[in-house]
SEGUMI-267405 format. One record per residue (C-alpha): residue in one letter; x, y, z. Coordinates in steps of 0.05 Angstrom, whole numbers, padded with zeros to 5 digits, always signed. Last residue first. Example, Ala and Ser with C-alpha at 12.3 -4.5 7.8 and 13.67 -1.06 7.14 Angstrom:
BEGIN
S+00273-00021+00143/A+00246-00090+00156/
***
This chain:
BEGIN
H+02488+01768+01246/Y+02498+01779+01320/S+02534+01817+01375/I+02508+01800+01444/E+02527+01844+01503/I+02523+01814+01573/A+02503+01829+01645/K+02493+01770+01691/I+02447+01772+01752/E+02450+01720+01807/S+02392+01708+01855/P+02399+01632+01848/Y+02462+01615+01808/L+02464+01629+01734/T+02498+01588+01679/I+02502+01614+01608/K+02509+01576+01543/T+02528+01612+01479/Q+02600+01589+01473/K+02667+01624+01466/T+02644+01673+01520/Y+02655+01625+01577/I+02619+01662+01632/P+02660+01697+01685/N+02656+01672+01757/Y+02691+01724+01800/R+02659+01729+01869/T+02650+01654+01873/P+02579+01628+01871/A+02584+01595+01919/D+02621+01600+01985/K+02563+01598+02035/I+02563+01618+02108/P+02500+01599+02146/F+02449+01655+02157/L+02431+01706+02211/N+02500+01709+02240/K+02501+01717+02315/G+02527+01768+02364/V+02515+01833+02326/I+02584+01842+02297/S+02584+01770+02273/R+02648+01730+02268/H+02657+01708+02196/S+02728+01733+02195/A+02766+01782+02151/F+02836+01796+02125/I+02823+01832+02060/N+02859+01797+02003/D+02795+01758+01989/I+02767+01824+01963/N+02764+01802+01891/N+02747+01855+01840/D+02760+01806+01783/V+02736+01838+01719/F+02668+01844+01685/R+02676+01899+01634/N+02650+01969+01649/V+02588+01998+01616/L+02534+01945+01624/S+02532+01974+01695/L+02520+01905+01725/N+02591+01883+01708/Y+02603+01867+01636/E+02609+01803+01595/K+02619+01803+01520/I+02586+01753+01473/S+02604+01742+01399/K+02574+01729+01330/I+02507+01699+01351/S+02466+01673+01293/K+02402+01693+01258/I+02381+01742+01313/F+02314+01778+01300/S+02272+01719+01324/F+02307+01715+01391/L+02327+01652+01429/G+02361+01610+01375/N+02427+01610+01412/L+02422+01638+01482/D+02430+01570+01514/F+02410+01555+01586/T+02443+01533+01651/I+02409+01539+01718/P+02446+01535+01784/S+02417+01491+01839/Q+02361+01510+01886/N+02361+01532+01959/N+02362+01606+01941/N+02294+01601+01907/E+02297+01621+01834/I+02300+01693+01810/N+02357+01680+01761/H+02368+01747+01728/I+02392+01766+01658/R+02416+01836+01644/L+02419+01847+01569/K+02456+01889+01518/I+02440+01885+01444/S+02482+01884+01381/H+02474+01888+01305/P+02459+01961+01292/G+02487+01980+01361/S+02472+01979+01435/R+02398+01961+01433/E+02368+01950+01501/M+02348+01893+01546/S+02332+01893+01620/L+02315+01843+01676/I+02308+01785+01628/H+02281+01735+01679/I+02301+01662+01686/F+02253+01629+01735/E+02219+01581+01687/P+02276+01564+01641/L+02275+01607+01578/P+02222+01595+01526/K+02237+01588+01452/L+02230+01632+01391/M+02225+01698+01427/F+02200+01758+01386/T+02129+01733+01378/K+02080+01773+01336/S+02006+01784+01333/S+01999+01838+01282/M+01992+01911+01265/Y+02005+01943+01197/S+01939+01919+01167/S+01905+01942+01231/D+01909+02015+01210/Q+01895+02068+01263/G+01926+02033+01322/Q+01912+02028+01396/Y+01968+02004+01441/I+01958+01967+01507/Q+02015+01945+01552/F+02010+01880+01590/K+02026+01890+01664/H+02097+01898+01691/Q+02094+01908+01766/Y+02044+01853+01780/N+02080+01802+01737/I+02145+01821+01772/S+02110+01811+01840/Q+02087+01742+01817/K+02157+01722+01796/R+02187+01746+01862/I+02136+01708+01902/D+02149+01646+01859/D+02224+01649+01871/G+02218+01669+01944/G+02193+01600+01962/G+02231+01601+02027/G+02230+01655+02080/G+02203+01614+02137/G+02214+01552+02178/N+02260+01513+02132/S+02227+01538+02067/N+02242+01471+02032/S+02170+01444+02040/P+02141+01505+02005/A+02099+01553+02047/E+02025+01545+02034/E+01991+01601+01997/L+01937+01653+02008/Y+01931+01712+01961/C+01937+01788+01959/E+01936+01841+01905/F+01951+01914+01915/R+01927+01981+01890/A+01926+02050+01922/N+01891+02097+01873/I+01912+02165+01897/S+01881+02232+01916/S+01929+02286+01939/E+01920+02320+02006/D+01994+02321+02021/I+02017+02368+02077/A+02091+02357+02089/P+02096+02405+02147/I+02144+02465+02141/E+02217+02470+02163/L+02240+02416+02114/G+02304+02405+02154/K+02294+02345+02199/G+02253+02379+02254/D+02192+02334+02248/E+02144+02387+02222/Y+02072+02374+02242/T+02010+02378+02199/L+02027+02315+02160/S+01990+02280+02104/R+02002+02206+02097/H+01975+02151+02050/L+01972+02076+02042/A+02009+02044+02101/M+02005+01968+02097/E+01983+01924+02154/L+01991+01850+02167/C+01965+01820+02232/G+01964+01747+02252/Q+01989+01762+02322/G+01994+01837+02330/Q+02023+01900+02299/S+02054+01866+02238/S+02083+01922+02196/V+02089+01952+02127/G+02113+02019+02099/R+02104+02032+02025/S+02137+02022+01957/R+02091+02022+01898/D+02038+01978+01864/N+02041+01926+01920/N+02042+01850+01920/C+02011+01817+01981/I+02023+01747+02010/L+01983+01714+02066/R+02020+01650+02083/K+02001+01583+02114/G+02062+01546+02140/S+02020+01507+02190/S+02052+01520+02257/H+02096+01582+02249/S+02044+01614+02204/E+02072+01661+02152/I+02064+01736+02139/Y+02077+01767+02072/V+02104+01829+02037/S+02120+01846+01964/N+02143+01902+01919/I+02191+01952+01950/T+02175+01940+02023/P+02199+01984+02079/Y+02193+01966+02153/Y+02151+01988+02211/S+02163+01957+02280/Q+02187+02020+02314/T+02126+02056+02287/E+02080+02021+02336/R+02118+02049+02396/G+02077+02112+02406/V+02016+02077+02433/E+02034+02013+02471/V+02055+01949+02437/S+02017+01886+02417/Q+02056+01824+02439/S+02114+01789+02404/S+02155+01851+02417/I+02203+01895+02377/S+02179+01864+02313/R+02222+01818+02270/R+02228+01827+02195/H+02257+01770+02152/M+02278+01799+02085/M+02252+01774+02018/E+02301+01783+01961/L+02314+01831+01903/G+02274+01895+01912/N+02287+01895+01987/D+02227+01850+02000/S+02184+01844+02061/Y+02176+01785+02108/L+02135+01786+02171/E+02140+01771+02245/R+02087+01789+02296/N+02089+01718+02324/N+02064+01693+02256/D+02005+01652+02281/I+01960+01661+02220/D+01888+01669+02244/T+01882+01735+02206/T+01876+01810+02217/F+01888+01849+02153/R+01901+01923+02160/N+01899+01977+02107/I+01930+02042+02132/T+01918+02116+02131/T+01970+02161+02165/T+01941+02223+02196/G+01951+02297+02212/N+01917+02322+02149/I+01878+02268+02112/G+01911+02247+02047/K+01863+02223+01994/I+01834+02155+01979/H+01816+02112+01919/F+01827+02043+01947/N+01838+01984+01900/F+01844+01911+01919/N+01852+01850+01875/I+01847+01781+01906/K+01896+01733+01874/K+01878+01659+01869/D+01846+01669+01802/I+01909+01689+01765/M+01953+01630+01782/E+01892+01585+01785/S+01877+01597+01711/G+01803+01583+01699/T+01790+01656+01684/N+01750+01676+01746/I+01778+01739+01778/L+01757+01764+01847/K+01755+01839+01854/I+01750+01882+01916/S+01739+01957+01905/N+01737+02015+01954/Y+01725+02088+01938/N+01735+02138+01994/F+01692+02200+02004/T+01717+02252+02053/S+01682+02291+02107/Y+01702+02352+02148/T+01714+02375+02219/Q+01768+02426+02234/Q+01793+02438+02305/Q+01839+02498+02313/Q+01898+02514+02357/Q+01919+02586+02350/N+01936+02619+02285/G+02005+02648+02270/G+02013+02624+02198/Y+02064+02573+02223/Y+02010+02545+02269/Y+01963+02541+02209/Y+02009+02492+02174/G+02018+02448+02234/Y+02031+02453+02307/R+01959+02465+02329/N+01923+02444+02266/S+01877+02393+02298/V+01836+02349+02252/Q+01767+02320+02261/H+01751+02272+02206/T+01686+02242+02180/D+01689+02184+02131/Q+01640+02172+02074/L+01652+02104+02042/I+01638+02090+01969/S+01633+02015+01958/Q+01651+01967+01903/A+01646+01891+01901/E+01672+01857+01839/Q+01660+01788+01811/Y+01703+01767+01752/F+01706+01729+01686/K+01634+01710+01678/G+01607+01774+01708/I+01575+01794+01773/Y+01586+01868+01786/T+01567+01895+01854/F+01554+01967+01872/T+01551+02001+01939/S+01534+02071+01962/Y+01548+02123+02017/V+01567+02072+02070/Q+01578+02113+02133/R+01641+02120+02174/P+01663+02154+02238/P+01739+02146+02234/E+01768+02077+02249/F+01821+02081+02302/I+01895+02070+02319/Q+01908+02089+02392/K+01935+02159+02399/N+02002+02194+02402/T+02035+02168+02338/R+02102+02183+02305/F+02125+02166+02234/I+02186+02209+02221/Y+02212+02229+02152/A+02157+02273+02122/G+02134+02292+02192/G+02110+02260+02257/I+02048+02276+02296/D+02008+02221+02262/Q+01938+02203+02287/Y+01936+02133+02258/T+01876+02115+02215/L+01843+02050+02194/L+01815+02015+02133/Q+01800+01946+02160/Q+01802+01876+02131/N+01786+01813+02171/L+01816+01751+02143/E+01799+01690+02186/T+01810+01632+02140/K+01756+01581+02124/Q+01773+01517+02087/H+01714+01496+02045/N+01690+01425+02049/G+01702+01380+01989/G+01690+01393+01916/H+01756+01366+01890/P+01791+01433+01881/S+01770+01450+01953/K+01746+01522+01958/S+01783+01570+02003/E+01736+01610+02047/L+01756+01681+02066/S+01733+01724+02123/K+01713+01797+02138/I+01731+01827+02071/L+01712+01900+02062/Y+01646+01917+02029/N+01631+01968+02084/E+01575+01925+02113/D+01622+01865+02118/L+01640+01818+02061/N+01653+01744+02057/A+01702+01727+02001/I+01688+01657+01973/Y+01752+01633+01942/V+01784+01591+01887/S+01734+01582+01831/N+01706+01652+01841/E+01666+01686+01896/I+01631+01748+01923/S+01599+01753+01991/S+01545+01786+02033/F+01517+01825+01974/H+01477+01888+01988/N+01428+01910+01933/T+01457+01960+01883/K+01472+01912+01827/P+01515+01939+01770/L+01496+01916+01700/I+01540+01865+01666/W+01525+01855+01591/N+01561+01791+01572/S+01587+01796+01501/K+01596+01733+01459/S+01521+01717+01454/P+01508+01787+01426/N+01542+01771+01360/S+01548+01831+01315/K+01557+01890+01362/R+01603+01943+01335/K+01673+01918+01334/L+01735+01916+01378/Y+01790+01881+01340/Y+01849+01850+01376/L+01922+01836+01358/K+01971+01800+01404/S+02042+01821+01418/S+02102+01781+01442/F+02163+01785+01488/P+02144+01720+01523/K+02080+01688+01498/L+02014+01722+01513/K+01951+01697+01548/A+01891+01743+01553/P+01828+01739+01595/F+01771+01789+01580/D+01741+01851+01612/I+01707+01908+01574/Q+01690+01973+01608/I+01641+02022+01576/F+01648+02095+01593/E+01617+02152+01633/K+01658+02211+01657/H+01627+02238+01721/D+01621+02313+01733/D+01563+02307+01782/S+01609+02320+01841/Q+01622+02266+01893/D+01683+02304+01918/S+01726+02241+01911/K+01702+02232+01839/F+01696+02160+01815/D+01695+02151+01740/S+01633+02121+01709/R+01617+02050+01687/P+01572+02010+01641/S+01594+01937+01636/C+01620+01886+01585/D+01647+01818+01602/I+01679+01786+01541/E+01675+01723+01499/I+01716+01717+01437/E+01703+01732+01364/N+01750+01703+01312/L+01721+01739+01251/F+01772+01796+01249/D+01829+01747+01263/E+01879+01759+01319/Q+01824+01762+01373/A+01755+01790+01360/L+01716+01831+01411/V+01642+01850+01409/Y+01613+01917+01426/P+01548+01953+01443/C+01535+01911+01505/G+01462+01906+01522/N+01402+01942+01492/N+01387+01981+01555/S+01434+02037+01535/S+01458+02081+01592/V+01530+02075+01572/L+01520+02083+01497/S+01511+02158+01488/E+01557+02165+01428/D+01623+02203+01427/S+01656+02139+01450/Q+01704+02119+01505/V+01722+02047+01518/K+01756+02031+01584/I+01798+01968+01585/S+01804+01912+01636/I+01849+01854+01616/L+01849+01792+01659/E+01921+01770+01655/E+01963+01711+01633/K+02038+01709+01622/Q+02089+01670+01582/W+02160+01687+01603/S+02210+01740+01581/L+02166+01799+01603/Q+02146+01859+01561/N+02080+01827+01539/F+02047+01873+01488/L+01972+01878+01476/V+01948+01904+01409/F+01891+01949+01388/S+01842+01954+01331/I+01779+01995+01321/A+01714+01975+01287/D+01653+02004+01253/N+01681+02074+01257/S+01641+02139+01248/S+01619+02139+01321/P+01692+02144+01342/F+01718+02089+01389/N+01775+02117+01431/L+01806+02065+01476/S+01812+02095+01546/G+01865+02114+01597/G+01863+02097+01671/I+01928+02058+01666/D+01961+02081+01602/I+01937+02069+01531/I+01995+02076+01482/D+01976+02106+01415/L+02002+02073+01352/K+02011+02109+01286/T+02011+02071+01221/P+02061+02085+01166/S+02100+02021+01179/H+02163+02016+01137/E+02200+01960+01174/S+02135+01929+01198/F+02113+01903+01266/A+02177+01922+01303/S+02173+01991+01272/A+02103+02001+01300/L+02129+01978+01367/L+02187+02027+01364/K+02146+02087+01343/E+02094+02079+01398/S+02147+02064+01449/Q+02186+02126+01428/E+02128+02174+01437/S+02106+02141+01503/V+02177+02143+01531/L+02186+02216+01514/V+02119+02235+01544/D+02131+02196+01608/A+02201+02225+01615/K+02173+02295+01613/Q+02118+02276+01661/L+02170+02245+01708/R+02210+02310+01707/S+02148+02351+01719/F+02129+02306+01778/Y+02199+02316+01807/D+02190+02391+01799/Q+02124+02386+01836/V+02159+02351+01893/V+02209+02409+01894/H+02151+02459+01898/K+02123+02420+01958/K+02187+02415+01997/S+02224+02348+01996/T+02219+02284+02036/G+02177+02240+01990/S+02227+02183+01993/I+02228+02179+01917/A+02259+02249+01919/D+02299+02263+01983/H+02343+02201+01976/H+02352+02212+01901/Q+02319+02157+01860/L+02276+02209+01824/I+02338+02236+01789/S+02345+02169+01754/V+02277+02176+01723/Q+02299+02241+01690/K+02364+02208+01668/S+02326+02149+01637/A+02281+02197+01599/N+02342+02230+01568/L+02371+02162+01552/L+02306+02143+01519/Q+02306+02205+01475/A+02380+02202+01458/P+02383+02127+01446/Y+02329+02120+01392/N+02364+02070+01347/Q+02347+02045+01279/E+02351+01970+01270/D+02296+01970+01218/M+02259+01912+01250/Q+02253+01934+01322/L+02264+01884+01379/A+02322+01918+01415/S+02288+01986+01419/L+02226+01949+01443/I+02264+01926+01504/E+02285+01998+01519/A+02212+02019+01511/S+02189+01965+01560/R+02239+01988+01613/L+02216+02059+01604/K+02143+02039+01613/S+02161+02003+01678/S+02200+02063+01703/V+02142+02110+01686/H+02092+02069+01728/R+02140+02061+01787/E+02154+02136+01787/Y+02080+02151+01785/G+02066+02107+01846/K+02121+02138+01888/L+02099+02208+01869/L+02027+02194+01888/P+02050+02161+01952/R+02083+02225+01978/S+02106+02195+02044/T+02101+02118+02051/Y+02171+02093+02069/Y+02183+02165+02090/G+02146+02153+02155/T+02194+02101+02182/W+02250+02145+02207/Y+02240+02127+02281/T+02248+02184+02331/N+02220+02167+02400/S+02274+02117+02423/D+02330+02158+02392/D+02359+02176+02324/A+02327+02116+02291/Y+02337+02077+02226/P+02292+02017+02213/F+02324+01984+02179/F+02399+01971+02175/D+02407+01907+02135/G+02432+01837+02153/D+02494+01794+02140/Y+02549+01826+02182/Y+02621+01804+02191/N+02685+01821+02229/F+02747+01853+02201/A+02807+01812+02222/V+02871+01836+02255/K+02930+01798+02225/N+02977+01858+02236/Q+03000+01862+02164/N+02930+01848+02137/H+02895+01898+02182/W+02947+01952+02168/D+02943+01940+02093/I+02867+01944+02095/T+02870+02012+02130/E+02922+02038+02082/S+02883+02018+02020/F+02816+02039+02050/F+02841+02110+02064/D+02877+02121+01999/A+02819+02095+01957/L+02770+02136+01998/T+02810+02197+01978/S+02859+02227+02026/Y+02885+02294+02052/Q+02938+02283+02105/C+02948+02284+02181/I+02996+02251+02230/V+02979+02245+02304/N+03026+02222+02359/S+03038+02292+02385/E+03092+02337+02414/G+03151+02300+02383/N+03170+02361+02342/A+03152+02326+02277/H+03084+02308+02306/Q+03072+02381+02326/G+03090+02403+02256/N+03043+02351+02227/I+02984+02381+02264/S+03006+02452+02244/A+03015+02434+02171/V+02947+02401+02168/L+02915+02462+02200/Q+02952+02509+02153/D+02930+02470+02092/M+02859+02468+02120/Q+02859+02545+02119/E+02880+02550+02047/F+02835+02492+02029/S+02773+02529+02055/K+02793+02595+02024/Y+02803+02566+01954/A+02741+02521+01962/N+02695+02580+01969/R+02629+02546+01955/Y+02664+02487+01987/A+02605+02455+02023/F+02536+02443+01994/D+02515+02399+02053/G+02577+02376+02090/G+02652+02381+02086/M+02714+02350+02116/P+02698+02278+02132/I+02749+02250+02182/L+02772+02178+02170/V+02819+02150+02224/H+02875+02101+02209/P+02905+02072+02274/S+02871+02005+02261/K+02821+01972+02308/Y+02772+02028+02307/F+02728+02064+02358/V+02789+02082+02401/S+02815+02124+02343/R+02757+02172+02351/N+02781+02202+02417/R+02854+02206+02395/A+02837+02238+02329/L+02790+02287+02363/E+02845+02307+02412/I+02891+02321+02354/M+02836+02360+02319/E+02821+02400+02382/M+02895+02414+02394/T+02903+02441+02323/L+02840+02482+02328/R+02866+02515+02391/P+02934+02529+02359/L+02899+02558+02297/G+02856+02607+02336/Y+02782+02618+02335/A+02784+02684+02298/L+02843+02657+02258/F+02794+02603+02234/N+02766+02650+02182/Y+02698+02622+02161/G+02667+02631+02092/D+02666+02556+02082/F+02717+02533+02134/S+02677+02479+02169/M+02726+02463+02224/H+02694+02494+02286/P+02660+02428+02304/P+02683+02368+02261/S+02665+02370+02188/T+02599+02337+02167/Y+02585+02264+02151/F+02564+02244+02221/D+02593+02211+02284/D+02629+02143+02283/F+02619+02141+02208/V+02606+02069+02187/H+02658+02034+02143/A+02637+01975+02101/L+02680+01925+02063/I+02636+01893+02010/D+02610+01823+01998/S+02552+01810+01951/K+02589+01764+01902/P+02612+01724+01963/G+02540+01701+01977/V+02498+01703+01913/G+02434+01683+01948/E+02427+01662+02021/P+02478+01712+02048/S+02457+01767+01999/G+02484+01833+02026/R+02547+01808+02059/W+02580+01865+02097/K+02653+01856+02117/F+02663+01902+02176/Q+02687+01970+02199/L+02649+02005+02255/N+02663+01942+02297/K+02707+01971+02351/E+02664+01941+02407/D+02643+02008+02438/R+02635+02041+02370/F+02595+01983+02341/K+02548+01982+02402/K+02538+02058+02399/K+02523+02054+02324/L+02475+01996+02337/E+02437+02035+02391/Y+02431+02096+02347/H+02402+02056+02288/I+02444+02068+02226/R+02453+02131+02186/N+02525+02136+02162/L+02554+02088+02112/V+02619+02086+02072/I+02628+02031+02021/H+02684+01985+01998/K+02702+01938+01941/Y+02658+01965+01885/G+02656+01931+01817/F+02583+01940+01799/Q+02570+01870+01827/A+02595+01893+01895/Q+02550+01954+01889/L+02489+01911+01876/T+02493+01864+01935/P+02523+01917+01980/T+02463+01962+01969/L+02408+01909+01967/S+02422+01897+02041/S+02387+01963+02052/H+02414+02021+02093/G+02376+02071+02136/F+02357+02143+02122/P+02401+02156+02062/D+02455+02209+02077/I+02525+02179+02073/Q+02517+02126+02020/W+02588+02133+01990/G+02606+02068+01953/S+02678+02056+01933/E+02709+02027+01870/P+02684+02078+01819/Q+02700+02068+01745/K+02749+02108+01702/G+02759+02124+01628/F+02748+02198+01643/K+02693+02225+01598/E+02661+02161+01571/R+02674+02118+01632/I+02649+02171+01681/F+02587+02186+01640/K+02570+02112+01633/H+02582+02101+01707/G+02530+02153+01725/N+02478+02124+01678/S+02493+02055+01705/L+02484+02077+01777/H+02417+02109+01760/R+02391+02048+01723/I+02414+01995+01772/V+02379+02032+01828/S+02316+02039+01785/E+02313+01965+01766/L+02321+01942+01839/S+02267+01990+01862/A+02279+02054+01903/C+02237+02061+01967/A+02281+02040+02025/E+02352+02052+01999/D+02347+02124+01974/N+02397+02137+01919/M+02456+02185+01918/V+02445+02213+01849/W+02467+02198+01778/G+02511+02145+01809/G+02586+02152+01819/N+02585+02120+01887/V+02652+02154+01900/F+02688+02187+01841/E+02758+02207+01863/I+02790+02274+01848/R+02865+02279+01863/D+02877+02211+01832/N+02923+02241+01778/K+02875+02220+01723/V+02817+02253+01760/H+02858+02317+01772/K+02876+02321+01699/T+02803+02312+01678/F+02781+02370+01723/D+02836+02414+01693/N+02815+02394+01623/K+02744+02413+01640/I+02770+02480+01663/E+02804+02493+01597/T+02748+02466+01553/P+02697+02517+01576/M+02643+02495+01625/D+02567+02491+01618/D+02561+02420+01592/W+02608+02394+01646/W+02569+02429+01700/Q+02504+02397+01680/E+02539+02329+01674/L+02570+02339+01743/F+02502+02351+01775/G+02475+02285+01749/I+02541+02253+01769/E+02529+02261+01843/S+02588+02231+01882/W+02652+02273+01885/V+02714+02261+01928/F+02768+02314+01936/K+02844+02318+01944/R+02896+02370+01961/P+02968+02346+01955/P+03008+02337+02019/S+03041+02381+01999/S+03009+02435+01958/E+03001+02453+01885/I+02943+02500+01869/N+02900+02471+01813/L+02861+02434+01867/A+02832+02500+01890/Q+02810+02517+01819/V+02776+02450+01812/M+02739+02459+01878/S+02716+02529+01860/T+02687+02505+01794/I+02653+02446+01828/I+02624+02490+01884/S+02606+02547+01836/K+02560+02503+01795/V+02533+02469+01857/Q+02509+02532+01892/N+02457+02578+01861/M+02451+02549+01791/Y+02457+02476+01812/Y+02414+02482+01874/E+02359+02516+01834/N+02364+02464+01780/M+02357+02407+01830/T+02298+02440+01862/S+02304+02474+01930/T+02287+02448+01999/W+02307+02379+01975/G+02332+02369+01904/S+02391+02330+01878/D+02425+02339+01945/C+02497+02361+01942/H+02542+02332+01996/S+02609+02367+01987/H+02672+02327+02002/P+02742+02335+02030/I+02764+02269+02062/L+02816+02282+02116/H+02853+02218+02133/L+02882+02225+02203/K+02938+02177+02220/I+02948+02155+02292/E+03015+02135+02322/G+03018+02089+02382/D+03063+02038+02350/K+03098+02068+02291/L+03062+02083+02226/S+03100+02067+02162/H+03133+02127+02131/C+03098+02171+02080/V+03075+02223+02130/G+03142+02236+02161/N+03202+02251+02116/F+03172+02266+02048/F+03106+02296+02069/L+03136+02324+02132/L+03186+02366+02095/I+03132+02394+02049/T+03086+02409+02108/I+03141+02446+02145/F+03152+02490+02084/Y+03078+02503+02076/Y+03073+02521+02149/Y+03130+02571+02143/N+03100+02601+02081/K+03036+02616+02121/M+03076+02650+02176/
***
């Protein structure tokens, strides 16, 4: 019987399947795939050893068997594939390569992982995709053309914007809001041209999108892993698949229907699965050959499916319609909004952002070094570890506890590698044969000042390609008892020259302990303003006290202050030392302009889980007492600190204790939260206008903790949050405050920045964040940011146990008031400066302490400034006399293109030999991946386009590599390699 079906299939392949479809015929494209999470309920290595290794091996062996139509497979996660590749003998690797070259295996997405779209930053998404494409190019000489984002929990407009510029033409999506999916099905709009950056790079961000009409798993009864369909009956399965084809075809304009065949960790027995699918395909095609059915079936890759679908649309002049928004928030139903993971596991989110910034700096240092040595292996290893964190169950905080710990371990490994290489690279950049050792001082770290030393030296390094100013705050740790000294500041600071002493604020401090134990680490904190040129270092000497007039000894004041101020603001404080209003000072000494800015630290009772944010009680402030307050009044800053004691009553009914078999319990306990508000006073308005906030808080079981600002800004509950690249307009479900349980429907992700804007005056409240988090406007003039979550409920999305997270974090953000620019056209404009300020906040000056100052120096590696909003997004050494760069124009989308000259830019480049242009991967050359051949309209699939249609820049706009000048449109990123003498 089996041979009969194979015979029928061969005949059909040559006589039936390859012919053009007749009217009324439907073609089923079966896409065999295995969705392999890079960690979720098991670690990545556990998944690899227990499942993925055998899945890939079994798949290759199954494809070795000739069939007609030929068996095919699509593969996405390259991080797993590299592990498998390193483990396999040459013979099976050759088989895999043969199937890739014969288009039997197609790489879809082709990133290191399948990234999350709400929490991963621009730089990190580019990084993981580039690492995957590098492996594919080196091993197989290929590059992906189709995206495959089938499991992330909502879809960002950053995705088509980046993937189109990586050379992709199409993408498959899955998880969109249930009402939208129904609308698209009903109106046959599940396939559309998606423009990710309608105000920015326009056509360069276009991609043809296909949304699954159901889900990414095989149809019912057709998952053949370990399942013998003979028990169900081949004739019955045949009729069900034919009926499925007819039912699903009504959702699409073309007769080509994509059916995913697979699911989570599918094809552990690929031989058996394909053997049974072969018979199903043959049976379906047999019925078509006999005139009993209008359905034809074959195995396809995404390239096959999109090619035939596009050809049909073009030949029949049926246009794909158009979409220019994103797909947040994602919801299963009216009570299940996937908005909790924007904030879940904030400690992991913050650490990933910190390590990513350090890694970027190390790669830049690799290009600046004097001896032209390379450290690619160590930095590439760190880059791969960071790439794993972009997985949609990693940075999202939606994995089991031991998996989260594995992600922390990977970040710690990357952190150590990056620190070691950064210290070597910067030392090498100072001197070709430098014997000195540098030690990087991370956030929260301290300069070490031994009692035997009269002075120590350190350098600041600016990793950004523009001049930058900061107020530097450094801890100084000594083996002497200096903190309690009444003799004033024990140190003085000199800049660049040992005798060039500068003014500092100097204060005795101790670390905050959330349990209020006596184990406090005491230290001296020094604060001073610093200005560094682009890609430059500046040398400092910290000495024993020699000129007391230069060091301001700032002792903490324990009496209550009603306000703190600087040259820009007066911040009026409530009894908790939270802001209750803000007065903006007139630069000409006139009347102050008062802004209502009431700050609250509030709590939602959260009955959701790691994924789902769900409330059942009005937001509240827990019973709170002020444990202590401190105020520091220095020359360069004023800072108000408070320790707040909150009392919590937590129910464990359906949480962790429920799974242990206990009945409902009420637990009452107290926590201590540290709060700091800091106004800076350096004389630079760009720095001084920003109010710095820091909360040291821990996760409280069964709650989400938020910071809320209530203002007099009439924003109509609208806000703007960024997708990592551009600000997105976010509308709330109602202009009025909503009832309990519906608050989470108006939560959105932010990668870096968020603001609200007055409809009448244009006044804005802008906040830059230290990590991704959920944000919302729950009322007129309201802006709230979720800071922490700890869940005692399980939301039924696969984790099986609650995501309890009682970690302590430092949640940092800076906020400022600003008027919308005149060209904002009612909101959303001025994104250039917002983006620049958020980049400044993400990439602080780095601090390195050295042992021998004679091998350290103030040094500038850029000889001339770039135009104001031109940002070197990344830079790395690619050879002894070559570097690779991604250069980004972050200017407002309403502006004109910017042209600049690379010649004479870097101190280590005497003259430019040649320039090569790549796509964003910096692996594959920039070629024309034009999709103008796709018959499409600009008719919106949601009723109305959000933005006017623009035609510039064109999708393919290569630079003229015979010269050194580059032109960048607003929001455009160019990727180039410079070879030099």
